[in-house]
LOFI-845754 format. One record per atom (N, C-alpha, C): x, y, z; residue number from 1. Coordinates in steps of 0.001 Angstrom, whole numbers, always signed. Layout:
N
       c1       c2       c3    k
        X        Y        Z  NUM
...
This chain:
259
       c1       c2       c3    k
   -11860   -10940   -12037    1
   -11753    -9671   -11324    1
   -10367    -9556   -10711    1
    -9777    -8360   -10754    2
    -8460    -8170   -10183    2
    -8476    -8425    -8690    2
    -7418    -9061    -8206    3
    -7331    -9361    -6781    3
    -7156    -8099    -5948    3
    -6407    -7145    -6439    4
    -6154    -5928    -5682    4
    -6857    -4787    -6399    4
    -7867    -4243    -5752    5
    -8642    -3183    -6362    5
    -8579    -1964    -5466    5
    -8231     -825    -6023    6
    -8293     +421    -5271    6
    -9634    +1045    -5603    6
   -10544     +952    -4647    7
   -11920    +1374    -4885    7
   -11993    +2833    -5297    7
   -12662    +3104    -6411    8
   -12883    +4476    -6822    8
   -11748    +5084    -7619    8
   -10764    +4298    -8003    9
    -9684    +4852    -8794    9
   -10190    +5158   -10190    9
    -9995    +6404   -10633   10
   -10429    +6791   -11970   10
    -9258    +6779   -12943   10
    -8076    +7138   -12469   11
    -6881    +7113   -13311   11
    -5857    +6239   -12601   11
    -5543    +5058   -13167   12
    -4630    +4143   -12506   12
    -3265    +4206   -13181   12
    -2911    +5357   -13732   13
    -1602    +5455   -14360   13
     -547    +5655   -13283   13
     +677    +5235   -13614   14
    +1725    +5222   -12608   14
    +2114    +6614   -12123   14
    +2069    +7620   -13012   15
    +2462    +8958   -12595   15
    +1516    +9514   -11534   15
     +213    +9298   -11695   16
     -748    +9784   -10715   16
     -545    +9098    -9374   16
     -369    +7789    -9405   17
     -163    +7066    -8155   17
    +1108    +7538    -7460   17
    +2186    +7674    -8214   18
    +3450    +8098    -7619   18
    +3341    +9474    -6983   18
    +2604   +10379    -7636   19
    +2472   +11727    -7110   19
    +1669   +11738    -5819   19
     +632   +10903    -5751   20
     -237   +10900    -4576   20
     +341   +10063    -3429   20
     +697    +8787    -3690   21
    +1154    +7893    -2630   21
    +2626    +7508    -2723   21
    +3221    +7690    -3896   22
    +4599    +7257    -4061   22
    +5565    +7934    -3110   22
    +5308    +9192    -2792   23
    +6216    +9916    -1892   23
    +6224    +9305     -494   23
    +5178    +8559     -163   24
    +5136    +7834    +1100   24
    +5697    +6416     +949   24
    +5235    +5702      -81   25
    +5588    +4282     -211   25
    +7076    +4080     -485   25
    +7714    +5006    -1195   26
    +9151    +4888    -1445   26
    +9931    +4975     -136   26
    +9494    +5830     +768   27
   +10166    +5967    +2061   27
    +9854    +4790    +2986   27
    +8686    +4204    +2792   28
    +8299    +3056    +3608   28
    +9064    +1799    +3224   28
    +9391    +1650    +1941   29
    +9950     +395    +1432   29
   +11183      -92    +2196   29
   +12214     +741    +2446   30
   +13376     +207    +3163   30
   +13067     -199    +4602   30
   +12150     +509    +5250   31
   +11768     +143    +6613   31
   +11066    -1209    +6627   31
   +10175    -1399    +5664   32
    +9436    -2656    +5574   32
   +10369    -3810    +5211   32
   +11292    -3569    +4285   33
   +12245    -4617    +3892   33
   +13143    -5003    +5063   33
   +13540    -4025    +5879   34
   +14315    -4336    +7087   34
   +13519    -5236    +8022   34
   +12257    -4862    +8260   35
   +11402    -5638    +9154   35
   +11201    -7058    +8636   35
   +11064    -7199    +7326   36
   +10867    -8522    +6719   36
   +12141    -9356    +6722   36
   +13296    -8700    +6896   37
   +14560    -9422    +6917   37
   +15091    -9763    +5551   37
   +14834    -8912    +4569   38
   +15288    -9180    +3201   38
   +16797    -8964    +3105   38
   +17489    -9939    +2523   39
   +18942    -9867    +2387   39
   +19354   -10291     +982   39
   +20570    -9951     +646   40
   +21122   -10301     -660   40
   +21098   -11801     -868   40
   +20737   -12197    -2084   41
   +20742   -13603    -2445   41
   +19441   -14336    -2199   41
   +18531   -13716    -1447   42
   +17249   -14365    -1214   42
   +16350   -14245    -2435   42
   +15458   -15192    -2582   43
   +14442   -15134    -3638   43
   +13166   -14591    -3004   43
   +12712   -13431    -3499   44
   +11649   -12682    -2834   44
   +10525   -12383    -3819   44
    +9288   -12564    -3347   45
    +8097   -12268    -4136   45
    +7455   -10990    -3615   45
    +7244   -10035    -4506   46
    +6580    -8764    -4175   46
    +5190    -8802    -4806   46
    +4166    -8971    -3968   47
    +2789    -9114    -4448   47
    +2064    -7776    -4360   47
    +1375    -7414    -5436   48
     +750    -6098    -5498   48
    +1816    -5038    -5610   48
    +2760    -5259    -6511   49
    +3968    -4431    -6577   49
    +3700    -3009    -7022   49
    +2529    -2745    -7606   50
    +2184    -1373    -7984   50
    +3157     -790    -8986   50
    +3696     +385    -8671   51
    +4655    +1034    -9572   51
    +6094     +725    -9210   51
    +6308     -143    -8214   52
    +7652     -645    -7947   52
    +8404      -31    -6790   52
    +7726     +657    -5874   53
    +8438    +1277    -4750   53
    +9204     +238    -3940   53
    +8532     -846    -3561   54
    +9210    -1899    -2808   54
   +10103    -2731    -3705   54
    +9665    -2986    -4919   55
   +10436    -3823    -5844   55
   +11836    -3264    -6038   55
   +11931    -1965    -6264   56
   +13249    -1339    -6466   56
   +14135    -1493    -5235   56
   +13546    -1365    -4054   57
   +14329    -1521    -2830   57
   +14837    -2954    -2689   57
   +14016    -3920    -3050   58
   +14438    -5317    -2975   58
   +15581    -5601    -3941   58
   +15482    -5053    -5144   59
   +16559    -5202    -6131   59
   +17837    -4557    -5608   59
   +17702    -3373    -5016   60
   +18863    -2656    -4484   60
   +19586    -3478    -3429   60
   +18854    -4290    -2696   61
   +19443    -5118    -1639   61
   +20095    -6385    -2168   61
   +19972    -6632    -3457   62
   +20607    -7811    -4032   62
   +19768    -9058    -3989   62
   +18467    -8917    -3718   63
   +17582   -10074    -3745   63
   +17237   -10430    -5194   63
   +16868   -11674    -5410   64
   +16302   -12090    -6689   64
   +14803   -11874    -6582   64
   +14283   -10915    -7325   65
   +12922   -10430    -7109   65
   +11994   -10877    -8230   65
   +10824   -11346    -7836   66
    +9721   -11602    -8756   66
    +8571   -10706    -8311   66
    +8017    -9920    -9237   67
    +6918    -9016    -8920   67
    +5620    -9556    -9501   67
    +4549    -9430    -8720   68
    +3222    -9850    -9174   68
    +2258    -8690    -8973   68
    +1466    -8409    -9996   69
     +566    -7250    -9974   69
     -647    -7544   -10848   69
    -1876    -7420   -10326   70
    -3061    -7731   -11129   70
    -3476    -6623   -12091   70
    -3043    -5385   -11848   71
    -3453    -4275   -12703   71
    -2622    -4250   -13987   71
    -3264    -4288   -15165   72
    -2490    -4225   -16413   72
    -1666    -2946   -16524   72
    -2219    -1819   -16035   73
    -1503     -552   -16121   73
     -212     -593   -15307   73
     -302    -1089   -14081   74
     +880    -1147   -13239   74
    +1844    -2237   -13710   74
    +1312    -3331   -14263   75
    +2190    -4375   -14793   75
    +3052    -3822   -15919   75
    +2433    -3052   -16799   76
    +3207    -2435   -17887   76
    +4261    -1490   -17340   76
    +3894     -718   -16319   77
    +4852     +212   -15723   77
    +6032     -532   -15108   77
    +5757    -1630   -14412   78
    +6829    -2413   -13807   78
    +7774    -2965   -14867   78
    +7220    -3490   -15937   79
    +8067    -4072   -16983   79
    +8906    -3010   -17676   79
    +8363    -1799   -17760   80
    +9114     -712   -18376   80
   +10202     -188   -17442   80
    +9864      -41   -16180   81
   +10805     +543   -15223   81
   +11879     -448   -14770   81
   +11515    -1724   -14688   82
   +12434    -2747   -14179   82
   +12486    -3918   -15158   82
   +13045    -3695   -16341   83
   +12985    -4713   -17394   83
   +13745    -5995   -17090   83
   +14614    -5999   -16097   84
   +15428    -7182   -15817   84
   +14789    -8132   -14814   84
   +13667    -7734   -14220   85
   +13056    -8636   -13255   85
   +11863    -9361   -13875   85
   +11480   -10442   -13255   86
   +10340   -11252   -13700   86
    +9054   -10625   -13154   86
    +8109   -10322   -14037   87
    +6849    -9685   -13639   87
    +5682   -10535   -14121   87
    +4720   -10789   -13229   88
    +3533   -11561   -13577   88
    +2286   -10721   -13338   88
    +1329   -10833   -14245   89
      +17   -10204   -14049   89
     -937   -11291   -13575   89
    -1254   -11268   -12282   90
    -2059   -12346   -11696   90
    -2610   -11901   -10352   90
    -3671   -12571    -9864   91
    -4245   -12243    -8561   91
    -3463   -12865    -7412   91
    -3534   -12227    -6252   92
    -2807   -12713    -5087   92
    -3363   -14033    -4564   92
    -4647   -14304    -4800   93
    -5268   -15520    -4293   93
    -4907   -16764    -5103   93
    -4291   -16587    -6253   94
    -3940   -17724    -7117   94
    -2532   -17500    -7660   94
    -1545   -17626    -6798   95
     -166   -17353    -7196   95
     +326   -18418    -8177   95
     +870   -17998    -9315   96
    +1289   -18952   -10353   96
    +2688   -19509   -10122   96
    +2928   -20014    -8892   97
    +4253   -20520    -8537   97
    +4107   -21836    -7775   97
    +5133   -22642    -7866   98
    +5149   -23914    -7152   98
    +5372   -23689    -5655   98
    +5053   -24693    -4859   99
    +5324   -24639    -3427   99
    +6806   -24351    -3191   99
    +7052   -23575    -2125  100
    +8434   -23311    -1687  100
    +9288   -22650    -2762  100
    +8698   -21776    -3547  101
    +9447   -21095    -4606  101
   +10275   -19918    -4090  101
    +9926   -19405    -2890  102
   +10547   -18168    -2408  102
   +10969   -18284     -946  102
   +11962   -17478     -606  103
   +12326   -17331     +801  103
   +11305   -16469    +1530  103
   +10879   -15376     +882  104
    +9965   -14424    +1515  104
    +8916   -13981     +490  104
    +7667   -13840     +947  105
    +6600   -13224     +154  105
    +6140   -11971     +886  105
    +6087   -10861     +165  106
    +5785    -9559     +756  106
    +4575    -8916      +94  106
    +3861    -8108     +867  107
    +2773    -7294     +322  107
    +2787    -5953    +1047  107
    +3199    -4923     +353  108
    +3262    -3582     +934  108
    +2039    -2774     +511  108
    +1198    -2434    +1477  109
      +75    -1506    +1294  109
    -1005    -2040     +360  109
    -1235    -3355     +353  110
    -2244    -3880     -569  110
    -3258    -4838      +48  110
    -3007    -5406    +1237  111
    -3911    -6450    +1730  111
    -5331    -5928    +1937  111
    -5490    -4643    +2243  112
    -6830    -4088    +2452  112
    -7640    -4058    +1172  112
    -6988    -4172      +25  113
    -7672    -4074    -1255  113
    -7807    -5426    -1958  113
    -7424    -6498    -1285  114
    -7555    -7827    -1883  114
    -8996    -8324    -1767  114
    -9436    -9085    -2741  115
   -10764    -9682    -2682  115
   -10888   -10621    -1493  115
    -9867   -11449    -1255  116
    -9886   -12427     -177  116
    -8481   -12498     +416  116
    -8220   -11622    +1384  117
    -6876   -11536    +1955  117
    -6485   -12826    +2659  117
    -7449   -13503    +3281  118
    -7132   -14762    +3937  118
    -6617   -15807    +2964  118
    -7304   -15928    +1816  119
    -6855   -16873     +788  119
    -5480   -16488     +260  119
    -5254   -15183      +94  120
    -3957   -14719     -392  120
    -2849   -15077     +595  120
    -3100   -14912    +1895  121
    -2070   -15239    +2881  121
    -1782   -16741    +2906  121
    -2795   -17552    +2682  122
    -2546   -18995    +2587  122
    -1661   -19305    +1377  122
    -1888   -18591     +290  123
    -1027   -18740     -892  123
     +398   -18269     -596  123
     +521   -17172     +131  124
    +1852   -16690     +509  124
    +2603   -17782    +1274  124
    +1896   -18389    +2253  125
    +2517   -19434    +3048  125
    +2830   -20691    +2253  125
    +2099   -20912    +1190  126
    +2373   -22080     +337  126
    +3663   -21901     -447  126
    +3889   -20677     -967  127
    +5029   -20477    -1872  127
    +6280   -19978    -1171  127
    +6160   -19513      +86  128
    +7313   -18921     +759  128
    +7416   -19393    +2202  128
    +8627   -19396    +2701  129
    +8857   -19785    +4097  129
    +8457   -18662    +5057  129
    +8682   -17415    +4635  130
    +8376   -16278    +5498  130
    +7432   -15332    +4774  130
    +6545   -14676    +5534  131
    +5545   -13763    +4983  131
    +5605   -12451    +5754  131
    +5496   -11339    +5042  132
    +5427   -10033    +5707  132
    +4459    -9137    +4947  132
    +3642    -8407    +5701  133
    +2651    -7502    +5114  133
    +2656    -6199    +5902  133
    +2172    -5131    +5290  134
    +1996    -3882    +6020  134
     +881    -3068    +5368  134
     +243    -2245    +6197  135
     -800    -1328    +5734  135
     -712      -45    +6544  135
    -1086    +1068    +5906  136
    -1186    +2322    +6629  136
    -2256    +2223    +7714  136
    -2022    +2898    +8813  137
    -3103    +3167    +9732  137
    -4033    +4193    +9088  137
    -5051    +4621    +9787  138
    -5953    +5652    +9263  138
    -5706    +6960   +10007  138
    -6036    +6992   +11273  139
    -5777    +8194   +12061  139
    -4287    +8448   +12225  139
    -3472    +7397   +12052  140
    -2030    +7531   +12212  140
    -1346    +8146   +10994  140
    -2063    +8349    +9920  141
    -1527    +9011    +8726  141
    -2173   +10393    +8641  141
    -1368   +11432    +8798  142
    -1924   +12779    +8878  142
    -2822   +13111    +7697  142
    -2402   +12727    +6505  143
    -3189   +13023    +5320  143
    -4553   +12351    +5386  143
    -4589   +11049    +5677  144
    -5859   +10331    +5737  144
    -6755   +10858    +6846  144
    -6158   +11152    +7996  145
    -6950   +11649    +9119  145
    -7590   +12987    +8784  145
    -6828   +13889    +8148  146
    -7364   +15196    +7784  146
    -8474   +15064    +6746  146
    -8265   +14215    +5744  147
    -9288   +14009    +4722  147
   -10549   +13428    +5352  147
   -10391   +12489    +6277  148
   -11545   +11907    +6938  148
   -12347   +12932    +7718  148
   -11677   +13818    +8437  149
   -12388   +14845    +9209  149
   -13134   +15804    +8295  149
   -12483   +16191    +7196  150
   -13139   +17108    +6262  150
   -14298   +16415    +5560  150
   -14135   +15138    +5204  151
   -15227   +14397    +4556  151
   -16444   +14338    +5465  151
   -16231   +14128    +6753  152
   -17359   +14100    +7683  152
   -18027   +15460    +7791  152
   -17229   +16522    +7741  153
   -17795   +17871    +7800  153
   -18585   +18201    +6537  153
   -18063   +17749    +5393  154
   -18761   +17974    +4129  154
   -20033   +17132    +4074  154
   -19984   +15951    +4682  155
   -21150   +15069    +4695  155
   -21308   +14283    +3422  155
   -20210   +14051    +2704  156
   -20284   +13314    +1440  156
   -19128   +12339    +1366  156
   -19461   +11044    +1289  157
   -18448   +10014    +1069  157
   -17677    +9596    +2297  157
   -18028   +10100    +3491  158
   -17264    +9766    +4686  158
   -17329    +8272    +4995  158
   -18479    +7645    +4755  159
   -18616    +6213    +5059  159
   -17666    +5383    +4209  159
   -17546    +5732    +2921  160
   -16655    +4981    +2045  160
   -15202    +5130    +2480  160
   -14831    +6332    +2925  161
   -13468    +6540    +3372  161
   -13172    +5761    +4648  161
   -14188    +5554    +5488  162
   -13968    +4884    +6763  162
   -13935    +3365    +6639  162
   -14453    +2826    +5523  163
   -14567    +1371    +5365  163
   -13222     +784    +4951  163
   -12314     +650    +5927  164
   -10976     +166    +5634  164
   -10640     -992    +6556  164
   -10012    -2010    +5984  165
    -9677    -3212    +6741  165
    -8169    -3309    +6938  165
    -7787    -4136    +7908  166
    -6385    -4488    +8132  166
    -5517    -3252    +8353  166
    -6004    -2336    +9176  167
    -5287    -1089    +9444  167
    -4730    -1019   +10862  167
    -4800    -2148   +11592  168
    -4285    -2178   +12954  168
    -3382    -3398   +13125  168
    -2462    -3346   +14111  169
    -1620    -4522   +14363  169
    -2439    -5773   +14660  169
    -3525    -5641   +15410  170
    -4348    -6803   +15745  170
    -4965    -7416   +14504  170
    -5487    -6592   +13592  171
    -6088    -7133   +12372  171
    -5055    -7868   +11523  171
    -3864    -7294   +11402  172
    -2819    -7935   +10615  172
    -2361    -9232   +11281  172
    -2207    -9195   +12594  173
    -1836   -10396   +13337  173
    -2855   -11505   +13112  173
    -4119   -11169   +13276  174
    -5172   -12177   +13145  174
    -5279   -12708   +11719  174
    -5004   -11847   +10744  175
    -5034   -12290    +9345  175
    -3994   -13378    +9112  175
    -2786   -13198    +9619  176
    -1725   -14185    +9414  176
    -1986   -15457   +10216  176
    -2438   -15303   +11445  177
    -2757   -16478   +12254  177
    -3878   -17283   +11596  177
    -4889   -16574   +11091  178
    -6008   -17244   +10446  178
    -5613   -17996    +9199  178
    -4487   -17612    +8592  179
    -3993   -18301    +7404  179
    -3086   -19475    +7763  179
    -2964   -19773    +9057  180
    -2169   -20914    +9470  180
     -696   -20633    +9641  180
     -309   -19345    +9680  181
    +1090   -18975    +9839  181
    +1439   -18844   +11320  181
    +2733   -18920   +11626  182
    +3176   -18987   +13016  182
    +4203   -17893   +13312  182
    +4515   -17754   +14610  183
    +5549   -16810   +15070  183
    +5269   -15392   +14578  183
    +4026   -14962   +14701  184
    +3637   -13654   +14171  184
    +4175   -12535   +15062  184
    +4792   -11544   +14419  185
    +5280   -10349   +15100  185
    +4762    -9131   +14356  185
    +4513    -8055   +15083  186
    +4031    -6815   +14465  186
    +4997    -5672   +14773  186
    +4844    -4580   +14011  187
    +5724    -3429   +14214  187
    +5026    -2154   +13757  187
    +5648    -1023   +14065  188
    +5224     +287   +13592  188
    +6310     +839   +12674  188
    +5903    +1379   +11533  189
    +6828    +1911   +10534  189
    +6436    +3359   +10245  189
    +7286    +4298   +10604  190
    +6967    +5721   +10500  190
    +7743    +6389    +9378  190
    +7048    +7186    +8568  191
    +7671    +7908    +7460  191
    +7188    +9356    +7437  191
    +7899   +10177    +6683  192
    +7541   +11583    +6495  192
    +7579   +11891    +5006  192
    +6560   +12588    +4519  193
    +6513   +13021    +3115  193
    +6544   +14540    +3054  193
    +7192   +15054    +2023  194
    +7371   +16497    +1890  194
    +6554   +17054     +735  194
    +6070   +18294     +907  195
    +5341   +19033     -126  195
    +5936   +20432     -218  195
    +6011   +20951    -1439  196
    +6567   +22301    -1589  196
    +5590   +23354    -1094  196
    +4293   +23037    -1191  197
    +3263   +23934     -672  197
    +1925   +23203     -687  197
     +878   +23867     -211  198
     -433   +23221     -161  198
     -972   +22936    -1554  198
     -641   +23748    -2535  199
    -1121   +23518    -3900  199
     -604   +22188    -4446  199
     +627   +21818    -4092  200
    +1141   +20523    -4532  200
     +347   +19390    -3887  200
      +23   +19521    -2612  201
     -802   +18526    -1942  201
    -2171   +18419    -2616  201
    -2811   +19545    -2875  202
    -4145   +19553    -3470  202
    -4115   +18946    -4873  202
    -3073   +19255    -5630  203
    -2944   +18679    -6972  203
    -2852   +17159    -6897  203
    -2041   +16637    -5976  204
    -1892   +15186    -5841  204
    -3224   +14541    -5467  204
    -3964   +15172    -4559  205
    -5270   +14642    -4162  205
    -6258   +14687    -5322  205
    -6129   +15682    -6180  206
    -7052   +15865    -7301  206
    -6845   +14854    -8429  206
    -5798   +14033    -8340  207
    -5510   +13070    -9404  207
    -6430   +11848    -9368  207
    -7338   +11795    -8378  208
    -8393   +10771    -8329  208
    -7857    +9375    -8062  208
    -6813    +9287    -7250  209
    -6251    +7994    -6892  209
    -6855    +7516    -5586  209
    -7395    +6292    -5579  210
    -7865    +5677    -4358  210
    -9139    +6283    -3806  210
    -9561    +5813    -2628  211
   -10805    +6305    -2028  211
   -10800    +7813    -1796  211
    -9668    +8376    -1396  212
    -9613    +9816    -1150  212
    -9817   +10608    -2438  212
    -9157   +10177    -3513  213
    -9332   +10856    -4789  213
   -10737   +10701    -5329  213
   -11333    +9512    -5124  214
   -12707    +9293    -5566  214
   -13671   +10189    -4794  214
   -13425   +10346    -3503  215
   -14260   +11236    -2687  215
   -14211   +12666    -3217  215
   -13008   +13173    -3466  216
   -12882   +14547    -3946  216
   -13555   +14709    -5307  216
   -13383   +13727    -6167  217
   -13971   +13791    -7504  217
   -15495   +13872    -7439  217
   -16096   +13273    -6413  218
   -17547   +13244    -6315  218
   -18175   +14498    -5728  218
   -17373   +15468    -5315  219
   -17919   +16683    -4717  219
   -18332   +17690    -5783  219
   -19353   +18485    -5476  220
   -19711   +19585    -6375  220
   -18799   +20773    -6084  220
   -18951   +21853    -6852  221
   -18035   +22988    -6736  221
   -18044   +23592    -5334  221
   -19225   +23719    -4742  222
   -19306   +24301    -3402  222
   -18617   +23409    -2385  222
   -18839   +22111    -2504  223
   -18218   +21175    -1574  223
   -16698   +21149    -1748  223
   -16245   +21240    -2999  224
   -14801   +21241    -3242  224
   -14146   +22470    -2623  224
   -14790   +23611    -2731  225
   -14252   +24823    -2119  225
   -14180   +24670     -598  225
   -15211   +24056      -18  226
   -15231   +23801    +1418  226
   -14107   +22831    +1787  226
   -13922   +21789     +967  227
   -12883   +20802    +1237  227
   -11497   +21431    +1139  227
   -11298   +22292     +156  228
   -10000   +22963      -12  228
    -9649   +23763    +1238  228
   -10574   +24588    +1671  229
   -10325   +25421    +2846  229
   -10179   +24554    +4097  229
   -11027   +23523    +4205  230
   -10978   +22663    +5379  230
    -9678   +21881    +5480  230
    -9205   +21353    +4366  231
    -7956   +20606    +4390  231
    -6768   +21516    +4682  231
    -6790   +22706    +4114  232
    -5706   +23653    +4395  232
    -5639   +23937    +5899  232
    -6780   +24119    +6496  233
    -6831   +24381    +7935  233
    -6408   +23143    +8734  233
    -6911   +21965    +8363  234
    -6601   +20741    +9087  234
    -5109   +20403    +9039  234
    -4449   +20813    +7982  235
    -3022   +20525    +7839  235
    -2148   +21627    +8421  235
    -2747   +22523    +9175  236
    -1980   +23559    +9863  236
    -1826   +24846    +9105  236
    -2664   +25069    +8073  237
    -2610   +26292    +7253  237
    -1194   +26571    +6760  237
     -567   +25607    +6071  238
     +828   +25798    +5648  238
     +971   +26932    +4637  238
    +2002   +27717    +4805  239
    +2351   +28799    +3881  239
    +3758   +28511    +3386  239
    +3855   +27672    +2365  240
    +5153   +27218    +1897  240
    +5321   +25731    +2139  240
    +6580   +25295    +2183  241
    +6876   +23874    +2307  241
    +6413   +23325    +3654  241
    +5965   +22058    +3640  242
    +5563   +21405    +4877  242
    +5713   +19901    +4730  242
    +5628   +19200    +5860  243
    +5758   +17749    +5883  243
    +4542   +17124    +6546  243
    +4223   +15913    +6120  244
    +3164   +15126    +6745  244
    +3744   +13781    +7161  244
    +3281   +13317    +8303  245
    +3785   +12063    +8847  245
    +2766   +10950    +8620  245
    +3280    +9749    +8512  246
    +2407    +8594    +8355  246
    +2978    +7383    +9062  246
    +2105    +6569    +9612  247
    +2532    +5335   +10268  247
    +1844    +4146    +9613  247
    +2657    +3181    +9223  248
    +2134    +1901    +8745  248
    +2364     +862    +9831  248
    +1500     -128    +9854  249
    +1674    -1260   +10754  249
    +2087    -2470    +9932  249
    +3077    -3187   +10423  250
    +3560    -4368    +9721  250
    +3369    -5619   +10549  250
    +3332    -6750    +9861  251
    +3265    -8045   +10530  251
    +4068    -9049    +9708  251
    +4794    -9909   +10398  252
    +5555   -10941    +9721  252
    +5306   -12277   +10405  252
    +5508   -13358    +9675  253
    +5245   -14686   +10207  253
    +6038   -15700    +9409  253
    +6080   -16902    +9928  254
    +6719   -18000    +9215  254
    +5726   -19127    +8998  254
    +6002   -19936    +7992  255
    +5175   -21105    +7751  255
    +5597   -22218    +8700  255
    +4651   -22844    +9395  256
    +5009   -23964   +10275  256
    +5715   -25070    +9497  256
    +6591   -25777   +10180  257
    +7297   -26881    +9530  257
    +6296   -27929    +9064  257
    +6528   -28415    +7858  258
    +5648   -29446    +7319  258
    +6071   -30812    +7799  258
    +5100   -31698    +8046  259
    +5436   -33056    +8520  259
    +6321   -33778    +7533  259
């Protein structure tokens, strides 16, 4: 079973993901890389690399990057988009690398979807001296918060949307501490995504990516009409271009010195 699973994803192609979440993750990548302390010449592991939002930023900084991704679709996309980097198709809980292979191991927006995040963090600490992870908040991301409110009003799929882990600084902190890592620090990472109009937002949501896309896909025609009107209202009834804000929480740690 894949280590990183986006529950309810019907189309896991890179274009759909980029349209729905890429506009956020690309803007998040440089902030997260700054927090992690990525610098030129370091050997860096990007776990759950997806379509390469963080991977490209790491390459741009001059790091030697290795990407790991359990999804065959995203692995193919990474190899096509970034043919010069080393890409592995493997789970986060069983990293195919020797001890101390990397300066830093990173996971952007994926720990909530791992089968066993604790085991994965122990693997991160085995192969790298420093570890950094981040996940979106829920209420702190305007898009997710609006979808959650509308889902509760519709009365369909709200429980599935709410079942999210590692979305707070405390959860991320405790995850790293529980994996035996030390010197844990947390942060807030704020980004803004742009849409030309509400129809572009609705189209991206309709691509069936992630729990939100799965929720929309499961609605009948009447519920979808209600969701359309409700989301338009929740997002401020935009008439033309608009922006949505999102906050991710990050945590970084180091591996304790070995005897």
